[in-house]
C-alpha positions in Angstrom: -11.5 5.0 42.0 -8.6 3.7 44.2 -6.7 0.5 43.5 -8.5 -1.2 46.4 -11.9 -0.5 44.7 -10.8 -1.7 41.3 -11.3 -5.3 40.1 -8.1 -7.5 39.6 -6.0 -6.1 36.7 -7.0 -9.0 34.4 -10.6 -7.9 34.7 -10.2 -4.1 34.3 -11.0 -4.1 30.5 -12.1 -6.6 27.9 -8.8 -6.9 26.0 -6.9 -8.2 29.0 -8.7 -11.6 29.6 -9.8 -12.2 26.0 -6.4 -11.5 24.3 -4.7 -13.7 26.8 -7.3 -16.5 26.5 -7.4 -16.2 22.7 -3.7 -16.3 22.4 -3.3 -19.3 24.7 -6.1 -21.1 22.9 -4.5 -20.5 19.5 -1.1 -21.8 20.7 -2.7 -25.0 21.9 -5.6 -25.7 19.6 -3.8 -26.3 16.3 -1.3 -28.9 17.6 -4.2 -30.7 19.3 -6.0 -30.7 15.9 -3.0 -32.2 14.1 -2.4 -34.8 16.8 -6.0 -35.9 16.3 -5.8 -35.7 12.5 -2.8 -38.1 12.5 -4.4 -40.5 15.0 -2.6 -39.7 18.2 -5.6 -38.8 20.3 -8.2 -41.3 21.5 -11.2 -39.1 22.4 -13.6 -37.3 20.1 -15.0 -33.8 20.7 -18.6 -33.0 19.8 -19.2 -33.6 16.0 -15.7 -35.0 15.5 -12.3 -33.4 15.2 -12.9 -31.7 11.9 -16.1 -30.1 13.1 -14.2 -29.0 16.3 -11.3 -27.5 14.3 -13.6 -25.6 11.9 -15.7 -24.2 14.6 -13.1 -23.4 17.3 -10.7 -21.5 15.1 -13.5 -19.1 14.4 -15.8 -19.1 17.5 -13.1 -20.0 20.0 -10.0 -18.2 19.0 -11.4 -15.6 16.6 -14.4 -14.7 18.7 -12.3 -14.2 21.9 -10.0 -11.7 20.1 -13.0 -9.9 18.5 -14.6 -9.6 22.0 -11.5 -8.3 23.6 -10.9 -5.7 20.9 -14.5 -4.5 20.6 -15.2 -4.3 24.4 -12.1 -2.0 24.6 -12.7 0.0 21.4 -16.4 0.7 22.1 -15.4 2.3 25.4 -13.0 4.6 23.4 -15.6 5.2 20.7 -18.5 6.1 23.0 -17.0 7.3 26.3 -19.3 4.7 28.1 -17.3 2.6 30.6 -16.7 -0.9 29.3 -17.3 -4.2 31.0 -15.1 -4.9 34.0 -15.1 -7.0 37.1 -17.8 -9.5 37.6 -19.8 -8.8 34.3 -16.6 -9.2 32.3 -15.8 -12.4 34.2 -19.3 -13.8 33.4 -18.7 -13.0 29.7 -15.4 -14.8 29.8 -17.1 -17.7 31.5 -19.7 -17.9 28.7 -16.8 -18.1 26.2 -15.0 -20.8 28.2 -18.1 -22.9 28.7 -18.5 -23.3 25.0 -14.9 -24.3 24.6 -15.2 -27.0 27.3 -18.5 -28.3 25.9 -17.1 -28.8 22.4 -13.8 -30.4 23.6 -15.3 -32.8 26.1 -17.7 -34.1 23.5 -20.9 -33.3 25.4 -24.2 -34.1 23.7 -25.1 -31.7 20.8 -28.1 -30.1 22.6 -25.9 -29.4 25.7 -23.2 -28.0 23.5 -25.8 -25.7 21.8 -27.1 -24.6 25.2 -23.6 -23.8 26.6 -22.1 -22.2 23.4 -25.0 -20.2 21.9 -25.1 -17.4 24.5 -21.6 -15.8 24.2 -21.9 -13.8 21.0 -25.5 -12.5 21.7 -24.2 -11.4 25.1 -21.3 -9.7 23.4 -23.7 -8.0 21.0 -25.7 -6.7 23.9 -22.6 -5.5 25.7 -21.3 -3.4 22.8 -24.8 -2.6 21.4 -26.0 -1.0 24.6 -23.0 1.4 24.6 -23.4 2.3 20.9 -27.2 2.8 21.2 -26.9 4.8 24.4 -25.0 7.5 22.6 -26.6 6.9 19.2 -23.3 6.3 17.6 -24.7 5.2 14.2 -21.3 5.1 12.6 -20.5 1.9 14.4 -23.8 0.2 14.0 -22.3 -1.9 11.1 -20.0 -3.5 13.7 -23.0 -4.4 15.8 -24.6 -5.9 12.6 -21.6 -8.1 11.9 -21.5 -9.4 15.5 -25.2 -10.2 15.3 -24.7 -12.1 12.1 -21.8 -13.9 13.7 -24.1 -15.0 16.4 -26.5 -16.3 13.8 -23.7 -18.1 12.1 -22.8 -19.9 15.3 -26.4 -20.8 15.8 -26.4 -22.3 12.2 -23.3 -24.4 13.1 -24.9 -25.6 16.3 -28.1 -26.5 14.6 -26.0 -28.5 12.1 -24.3 -30.2 15.0 -27.6 -31.2 16.5 -29.0 -32.4 13.2 -25.7 -34.1 12.2 -25.7 -31.9 9.1 -22.1 -31.2 8.0 -23.4 -29.0 5.2 -25.3 -26.7 7.6 -22.3 -26.5 9.9 -19.9 -25.8 7.0 -22.1 -23.0 5.7 -22.2 -21.4 9.1 -18.5 -21.7 9.6 -17.6 -20.2 6.2 -20.2 -17.4 6.6 -18.5 -16.6 9.9 -15.0 -16.6 8.4 -16.1 -14.0 5.7 -17.9 -12.0 8.3 -14.6 -11.8 10.1 -13.1 -10.6 6.8 -15.8 -7.8 6.9 -14.7 -6.8 10.4 -11.1 -6.8 9.2 -12.1 -4.4 6.5 -14.0 -2.1 8.8 -11.6 -2.0 11.7 -8.5 -2.3 9.5 -9.7 0.5 7.4 -9.7 2.8 10.4 -6.7 1.7 12.4 -4.0 0.7 9.8 -3.7 4.2 8.3 -4.0 5.7 11.8 -1.3 3.4 13.3 0.8 4.0 10.2 0.6 7.8 10.6 1.4 7.6 14.4 4.2 5.0 14.0 6.0 7.0 11.3 5.0 10.5 12.7 3.4 11.4 9.3 1.4 14.6 8.9 -1.8 12.8 8.2 -3.1 9.3 7.4 -4.2 8.4 3.9 -7.6 10.1 3.3 -10.5 7.8 3.6 -12.6 7.1 0.6 -16.2 6.6 1.9 -17.5 5.2 -1.4 -14.8 2.5 -1.2 -15.4 1.8 2.5 -19.1 1.4 1.9 -18.6 -0.8 -1.2 -16.2 -3.1 0.6 -18.5 -3.4 3.7 -21.6 -4.2 1.6 -19.6 -6.6 -0.6 -18.2 -8.4 2.5 -21.6 -9.0 4.0 -23.0 -10.2 0.6 -20.1 -12.7 0.4 -20.9 -13.9 3.9 -24.6 -14.3 3.2 -23.7 -16.2 0.0 -21.6 -18.6 2.1 -24.5 -19.0 4.6 -26.9 -20.0 1.8 -24.4 -22.3 0.2 -24.5 -20.4 -3.1 -20.8 -19.5 -3.0 -19.8 -23.1 -2.5 -20.1 -23.9 -6.2 -18.0 -22.2 -8.9 -19.7 -19.3 -10.6 -18.4 -16.7 -13.1 -20.5 -13.9 -11.5 -19.0 -14.7 -8.1 -15.6 -14.7 -9.6 -16.3 -11.1 -10.7 -17.6 -10.2 -7.2 -14.5 -11.6 -5.5 -12.3 -9.8 -8.0 -13.9 -6.5 -7.3 -13.5 -7.0 -3.6 -9.9 -8.0 -3.9 -9.0 -5.0 -6.1 -10.9 -2.7 -3.7 -8.9 -3.9 -0.7 -5.7 -3.8 -2.8 -6.4 -0.1 -3.6 -6.7 0.6 0.1 -3.4 -1.2 0.8 -1.5 0.7 -1.8 -2.9 4.1 -0.6 -1.8 3.2 3.0 1.7 2.1 2.1 4.7 4.1 3.1 8.3 2.8 2.7 8.9 3.5 6.3 6.6 0.7 7.5 9.3 -2.0 6.7 11.4 -0.7 9.6 8.6 -1.0 12.2 7.4 -4.5 13.0 4.1 -3.3 14.5 3.3 -1.8 11.1 4.7 -4.2 8.5 2.9 -7.0 10.3 -0.5 -5.2 9.9 0.2 -4.4 6.2 1.3 -7.9 5.4 -1.8 -9.4 7.0 -4.0 -7.1 5.0 -2.1 -8.2 1.9 -3.1 -11.8 2.6 -6.7 -10.7 2.8 -6.4 -9.2 -0.7 -4.9 -12.5 -1.9 -7.7 -14.5 -0.3 -10.3 -12.5 -2.2 -8.4 -12.9 -5.5 -7.7 -16.6 -4.9 -11.4 -17.2 -4.3 -12.1 -15.4 -7.6 -9.6 -17.7 -9.3 -11.4 -20.8 -7.8 -14.8 -19.5 -9.0 -13.2 -19.0 -12.5 -11.7 -22.5 -12.4 -8.1 -21.4 -12.2 -5.1 -22.7 -10.4 -6.2 -22.9 -6.8 -8.6 -24.9 -4.6 -11.4 -23.7 -2.4 -9.5 -24.9 0.7 -6.3 -23.1 -0.3 -8.2 -19.8 -0.8 -10.0 -20.3 2.6 -6.7 -20.8 4.5 -5.2 -17.7 2.8 -7.9 -15.8 4.7 -8.0 -17.9 7.9 -4.2 -18.0 8.5 -2.9 -15.0 6.6 -5.7 -12.5 6.8 -7.5 -13.3 10.0 -4.8 -14.8 12.2 -2.1 -12.5 10.8 -4.0 -9.3 11.6 -5.1 -10.7 15.0 -1.5 -11.2 16.1 -0.4 -7.8 14.8 -3.4 -6.0 16.4 -3.3 -7.7 19.8 0.5 -6.9 20.0 -0.1 -3.2 19.2 -3.4 -2.7 21.2 -2.1 -4.4 24.3 0.9 -2.1 24.5 -1.2 1.0 24.0 -3.9 0.1 26.5 -1.5 -1.0 29.2 0.5 2.2 29.0 3.7 0.7 27.5 5.9 2.2 24.8 4.9 1.1 21.3 7.9 -1.1 20.8 8.0 -4.9 20.7 10.9 -7.2 21.6 12.9 -8.9 18.9 11.1 -12.2 19.5 7.7 -10.6 18.6 9.3 -9.8 15.2 10.1 -13.5 15.0 6.4 -14.2 15.8 5.2 -11.9 13.0 7.6 -13.7 10.6 6.4 -17.1 11.7 2.7 -16.4 11.3 3.4 -15.2 7.7 5.5 -18.4 7.1 2.6 -20.5 8.3 0.5 -19.3 5.3 2.6 -20.8 2.4 3.3 -23.9 4.5 -0.4 -24.6 4.9 -1.7 -23.2 1.6 1.0 -24.6 -0.8 3.5 -26.9 0.9 0.8 -29.1 2.4 -0.5 -29.8 -1.1 2.9 -31.1 -2.1 3.7 -32.9 1.1 0.7 -33.1 3.4 2.3 -33.9 6.8 5.4 -31.7 6.3 3.2 -28.7 5.3 0.7 -29.2 8.1 3.3 -29.7 10.8 5.4 -26.8 9.7 2.4 -24.5 9.5 1.2 -25.7 12.9 4.7 -25.2 14.5 5.0 -21.7 13.1 1.5 -20.7 14.2 1.8 -22.1 17.7 5.2 -20.6 18.4 4.0 -17.3 17.1 1.0 -17.2 19.5 3.1 -18.8 22.2 5.6 -15.9 22.0 2.7 -13.5 22.3 1.5 -15.2 25.5 5.0 -15.4 26.9 5.7 -11.7 26.4 2.2 -10.2 27.1 1.0 -12.4 30.0 2.7 -10.1 32.6 1.4 -6.8 31.2 -2.1 -8.1 30.6 -2.4 -9.5 34.2 -0.8 -6.5 36.0 -2.0 -2.9 36.5 -0.7 -0.2 34.2 2.7 1.1 35.3 1.4 4.7 34.8 -1.5 4.1 37.2 -4.0 4.9 34.4 -7.4 3.1 34.0 -7.8 0.0 31.9 
């Protein structure tokens, strides 16, 4: 296909518009939330600012990056061409419609109508490719996306019914479903990227029993969040979270190589996965009544695990799929440091000094994703320099 027959570069593969939109949304959304929290904004989004913040960090920011990654990865997994051109633009439009509906404070039923379609459409887009070639190995990914769509529906029903409890259960279930995706995708790409980045003979050998245990445990955790069962301290849930944390820690130890600390695209991934481990163990501590609050454990996952691995992954994936060398500028190393500094600022400093901790975390987060947008906008919006597809 000649360049004149191709769609604009930004619409040639899913990672391009969704990584750019997700990164820009991340850089802007947290400062907006804090301005609202401290009384500097006059309008109200649908459900109020807290509802907006909880939902949009997951189904705005998180879902955009998940869509960009999976639409690109599924093409590689199956050999079936991914969405491009007008179908991809329509999917981006569905995502954007939800963001606008929430922020403008439209009526709950209208927000539901505009926001509910994106994740089912994404599930159809990736599911059709997987089912076409009967790639059963990746059906669990499709299951998680389907459950994410149901989580979003639960939040939207909570919005319509003015039920903060329903919305909270849906949001928390979604967050731990994203942890399940991190476990599945991270379990494949982190050892692979580590091998390639350090030119090792082979990645750490996978342990199928551990992979299956962690996937099943992650989905159980998410379902317990959906039901509200995991929102009250429980000794048996402390045991479940402990097993999950130790299982992920075992993975991380097996993947480790001293050489990663010289490669920003590697240490950023390993550190983010380390925050995921701590999030599981922190939640175990909360269920056991030790040392830490539910909110602190949740933000360990949301900022350290989810956002940390997102920043590291989109930096690495964007280089590979746009045909660039796998090297980042120094300022992206700064971005990786900043996203990791945002974790203790939000999780611990904000419990000592609320405003200082929140603003420091927000500044670190926003600058980190702002640096991504600054560096990657040109490559995401232009054709590959090598003339390759994607």
